[in-house]
C-alpha positions in Angstrom: -62.9 62.5 29.9 -60.7 64.2 32.4 -58.3 67.0 31.5 -56.3 69.8 33.0 -57.6 73.2 32.1 -55.7 76.5 32.1 -58.4 79.2 31.6 -56.1 82.1 32.4 -52.4 82.9 32.7 -50.7 82.6 36.0 -49.0 80.3 38.5 -49.5 76.6 38.8 -52.7 77.2 40.8 -54.5 78.2 37.5 -54.4 74.5 36.5 -57.5 72.5 37.4 -58.9 69.1 36.8 -62.1 69.1 34.8 -64.5 66.9 32.9 -64.7 67.5 29.1 -66.5 65.7 26.3 -64.5 62.8 24.8 -63.4 63.8 21.3 -64.5 61.9 18.2 -62.0 61.4 15.3 -62.6 62.9 11.9 -62.1 60.9 8.8 -58.4 61.5 8.7 -57.8 61.4 12.5 -57.0 58.8 15.2 -58.3 58.8 18.7 -55.6 58.2 21.2 -56.0 57.2 24.8 -53.1 59.0 26.4 -51.1 56.9 28.9 -48.5 59.5 29.7 -47.4 63.1 29.0 -44.8 65.4 30.5 -44.6 68.7 32.4 -42.0 70.9 30.6 -40.5 74.4 30.8 -42.3 75.3 27.5 -45.6 74.1 29.1 -44.9 76.4 32.1 -44.1 79.3 29.8 -47.4 78.8 28.0 -49.2 78.6 31.4 -47.8 81.9 32.7 -47.2 83.7 29.3 -43.6 84.3 30.2 -41.7 85.4 28.2 -44.3 87.9 26.9 -43.7 86.8 23.3 -45.6 83.6 24.2 -48.9 85.6 24.0 -48.4 86.1 20.3 -48.7 82.3 19.9 -50.9 81.2 22.8 -53.4 84.1 23.0 -52.9 87.7 23.9 -55.4 88.0 26.8 -56.0 84.4 27.8 -54.9 80.9 26.6 -56.7 80.0 23.3 -55.8 76.3 23.9 -56.9 75.8 27.5 -55.7 72.2 27.6 -51.9 72.4 27.5 -49.3 69.7 26.8 -47.5 68.7 23.7 -45.7 65.4 24.1 -47.6 62.2 24.7 -47.6 58.4 24.5 -50.6 56.2 24.4 -52.8 53.7 22.5 -55.0 54.3 19.5 -58.6 53.5 20.5 -60.4 54.4 17.2 -59.6 55.7 13.7 -61.4 57.7 11.1 -62.6 55.9 7.9 -59.7 57.3 5.7 -56.9 56.4 8.1 -54.4 53.9 6.7 -51.2 54.4 8.8 -52.5 53.3 12.1 -55.1 50.9 13.6 -56.8 50.5 17.0 -54.5 49.0 19.5 -51.3 50.5 18.1 -49.0 52.0 20.7 -47.9 55.5 19.5 -45.9 58.4 20.8 -45.4 61.9 19.5 -46.4 65.6 19.7 -49.6 67.5 19.4 -47.8 70.5 17.8 -49.7 73.8 17.9 -53.0 72.3 19.0 -51.6 71.2 22.3 -54.1 69.1 24.4 -51.9 66.3 25.8 -53.0 67.1 29.4 -56.0 64.9 29.0 -57.2 61.3 28.9 -58.0 61.4 25.1 -56.9 63.4 22.1 -57.6 63.3 18.3 -54.7 63.9 15.9 -54.3 63.7 12.2 -52.8 60.4 11.1 -50.1 62.4 9.2 -49.2 64.4 12.3 -46.2 64.1 14.5 -46.9 60.5 15.4 -44.9 57.2 15.2 -45.1 53.7 16.7 -43.9 53.7 20.3 -40.4 52.1 20.7 -40.7 48.6 22.0 -39.2 47.8 25.4 -39.8 51.2 27.0 -42.7 52.6 29.0 -45.2 55.2 27.9 -43.7 57.6 30.4 -40.2 57.1 28.9 -41.6 57.5 25.3 -43.4 60.8 26.1 -40.3 62.2 27.8 -38.0 61.1 24.9 -40.3 62.7 22.3 -40.3 66.0 24.1 -36.5 66.3 24.5 -35.5 64.7 21.2 -37.8 66.8 19.1 -36.1 69.9 20.5 -32.5 68.8 20.9 -32.1 67.0 17.5 -32.9 69.9 15.2 -30.7 72.2 17.3 -27.7 69.7 17.1 -28.1 68.4 13.6 -29.7 71.2 11.6 -28.6 74.5 13.3 -25.4 73.5 15.0 -24.4 71.1 12.2 -22.7 69.0 14.8 -20.3 66.4 13.2 -17.1 64.6 14.1 -14.4 66.9 15.3 -16.6 69.7 16.5 -16.5 70.9 20.1 -19.9 71.3 21.7 -20.9 72.8 25.1 -24.4 72.2 26.4 -25.6 74.5 29.2 -28.3 72.8 31.2 -27.0 69.4 30.4 -29.0 67.7 33.2 -32.4 68.8 32.0 -34.4 66.7 29.6 -33.5 68.6 26.4 -29.9 69.1 27.6 -29.4 65.4 28.6 -30.7 64.3 25.2 -28.6 66.9 23.4 -25.5 65.4 25.2 -26.4 62.0 23.8 -27.2 63.2 20.3 -24.0 65.3 20.1 -21.9 62.3 21.1 -23.7 60.1 18.6 -22.9 62.7 15.9 -19.2 62.5 16.8 -18.6 65.7 18.8 -16.5 66.3 21.8 -19.0 67.3 24.4 -18.8 69.5 27.5 -21.8 69.6 29.8 -22.6 72.4 32.2 -24.7 71.5 35.3 -24.6 71.6 39.1 -22.2 69.4 41.0 -24.9 66.9 42.1 -25.6 66.0 38.4 -22.0 65.6 37.3 -21.9 61.8 37.4 -25.2 61.6 35.6 -24.1 63.8 32.7 -20.8 62.0 32.4 -22.7 58.7 32.4 -24.7 60.0 29.4 -21.4 60.3 27.4 -20.1 63.9 28.1 -16.3 64.1 27.8 -16.2 66.6 30.6 -18.5 68.5 33.0 -18.3 72.1 34.3 -20.0 72.7 37.7 -21.6 76.1 37.2 -21.8 76.7 41.0 -18.0 76.7 41.0 -16.9 77.9 37.6 -18.3 80.3 34.9 -17.7 78.5 31.6 -17.7 81.8 29.8 -14.5 82.7 31.7 -12.8 79.4 31.2 -10.0 78.4 28.7 -12.3 76.1 26.7 -13.3 77.1 23.2 -16.3 75.7 21.4 -17.8 75.4 17.9 -21.3 75.2 19.2 -22.8 76.4 22.5 -26.3 75.1 23.1 -28.1 76.9 25.9 -30.8 74.4 26.6 -32.2 76.4 29.5 -31.8 80.0 28.3 -29.7 81.1 31.3 -26.9 82.6 29.4 -26.6 84.9 26.3 -24.7 85.3 23.1 -22.8 88.3 24.5 -21.6 86.3 27.5 -20.7 83.2 25.4 -19.1 85.0 22.5 -15.6 85.1 24.0 -15.5 81.3 24.2 -16.9 80.6 20.8 -14.5 79.6 18.1 -14.3 81.6 14.9 -17.5 80.8 12.9 -18.9 79.4 16.2 -22.7 79.4 16.8 -24.7 80.1 20.0 -28.0 78.2 20.1 -30.8 79.0 22.5 -34.2 77.6 23.2 -35.5 80.9 24.7 -36.6 83.7 22.3 -35.1 86.7 24.1 -35.0 90.0 22.4 -31.2 89.9 22.4 -31.1 86.4 20.8 -33.5 87.4 18.1 -31.7 90.7 17.4 -28.3 88.9 17.2 -29.8 86.3 14.8 -31.2 89.0 12.5 -27.8 90.8 12.5 -26.1 87.6 11.6 -28.4 87.2 8.6 -27.7 90.8 7.5 -24.0 90.1 7.6 -24.4 87.0 5.5 -23.8 84.5 8.3 -20.1 85.3 8.7 -18.4 85.2 12.0 -19.9 84.1 15.3 -23.6 83.8 15.3 -26.7 83.4 17.5 -29.6 81.3 16.6 -33.0 80.8 18.2 -35.1 78.1 16.5 -38.8 77.6 17.3 -38.5 73.8 17.0 -42.0 73.3 18.3 -43.3 75.0 15.1 -41.6 72.5 12.7 -43.9 70.8 10.2 -45.5 67.6 11.6 -44.1 65.4 8.9 -40.5 66.5 9.9 -41.2 65.7 13.5 -42.7 62.3 12.5 -39.5 61.5 10.6 -37.4 62.3 13.7 -39.7 60.2 15.9 -39.1 57.2 13.7 -35.4 57.8 14.1 -35.7 58.2 17.8 -37.7 54.9 18.0 -34.8 53.1 16.2 -32.3 54.6 18.6 -34.3 53.8 21.7 -34.9 50.2 20.6 -31.2 49.8 20.0 -30.4 51.2 23.5 -28.5 54.1 21.9 -30.4 56.8 23.8 -32.2 56.9 27.1 -34.3 59.1 29.3 -33.6 60.4 32.8 -36.9 60.6 34.8 -36.8 62.9 37.8 -40.3 62.6 39.1 -43.7 61.1 38.3 -47.0 62.7 39.1 -50.6 61.6 38.5 -52.7 63.8 36.2 -54.6 65.4 39.1 -51.3 66.7 40.6 -50.4 68.7 37.5 -50.2 71.9 39.5 -47.6 70.3 41.8 -45.6 69.1 38.7 -45.6 72.6 37.2 -44.5 74.1 40.6 -41.6 71.7 40.6 -40.6 72.4 37.0 -40.8 76.2 37.9 -38.0 75.7 40.4 -35.5 75.1 37.5 -34.0 72.2 39.4 -35.5 69.2 37.7 -33.2 66.5 36.3 -34.3 65.0 33.0 -38.0 64.6 32.6 -41.1 65.1 34.8 -43.6 62.4 33.7 -47.3 62.7 34.1 -49.0 59.3 34.3 -52.5 59.7 32.9 -54.0 56.2 32.5 -52.5 54.8 35.6 -53.5 57.7 37.8 -57.1 57.7 36.5 -57.5 54.0 36.9 -56.1 54.2 40.5 -58.5 57.0 41.3 -61.4 55.0 39.9 -60.4 51.9 41.9 -60.2 53.9 45.1 -63.9 54.9 44.7 
């Protein structure tokens, strides 16, 4: 099978297309032919080991999992003898969790892993992108922000994949939502349901008159210190980036018993697979009902993964960057 390898840390150029043995499912595993995956900021962080704390998870000297990629959508090709939840031909989507490996044509995963039936009526690319953003945004909004009707929520980075899904989730949970993005993305974020949008190129939301119960920094571009003045009493600052400042503030909040304004970093990628699977089933229901949608910025074939990472590294992507695996490989084979 074809896969993208990252044998050392560095820029997008460390990614290369290689031929690897096709995996064989164990008794409790399914073999998935991956149709689509996504290139994400966390993938890029694992590729370059930045922030440095990534090395404690991914390998201190070099990547221990050389095939990156977490979110995927595809078709089950074979199952182990003990598998009962899925059968060959099932369309599934989900996450690989700590094993990574979605930058490939095939992968084996435990049937009780972070997998669910793909929502009907959407493409594999849309399913993979939704899985990536939802599995990050939902636990931040629901579990850590405790978003509910009447709460005011600000989402910094509202035009990215995680941010755009957080906007939709927060609105569905009943909050009043303010999105922060560049002016070119204002209409898109309003179209996703945001009540108002702040153009960060013209206004610093931390200096504005607005006050918020929850500030979700989906891109890790701000800090608790900067956001604290615009947090309501008992307000919470949530971040996807494990900076030293965020972790320190979180620990201080626990020491003080969670009183007052708090900062929270949550490693949502490390949640238990069965928790993710439950959220994937909820996501499938929402997607089939048309209650949530994905913004796709660009699509790349698997062989152009380095170009996809270079684009994600610019920090200017809107929504998701989809990697089409099956389609790109079949097109390449047809060309030869």
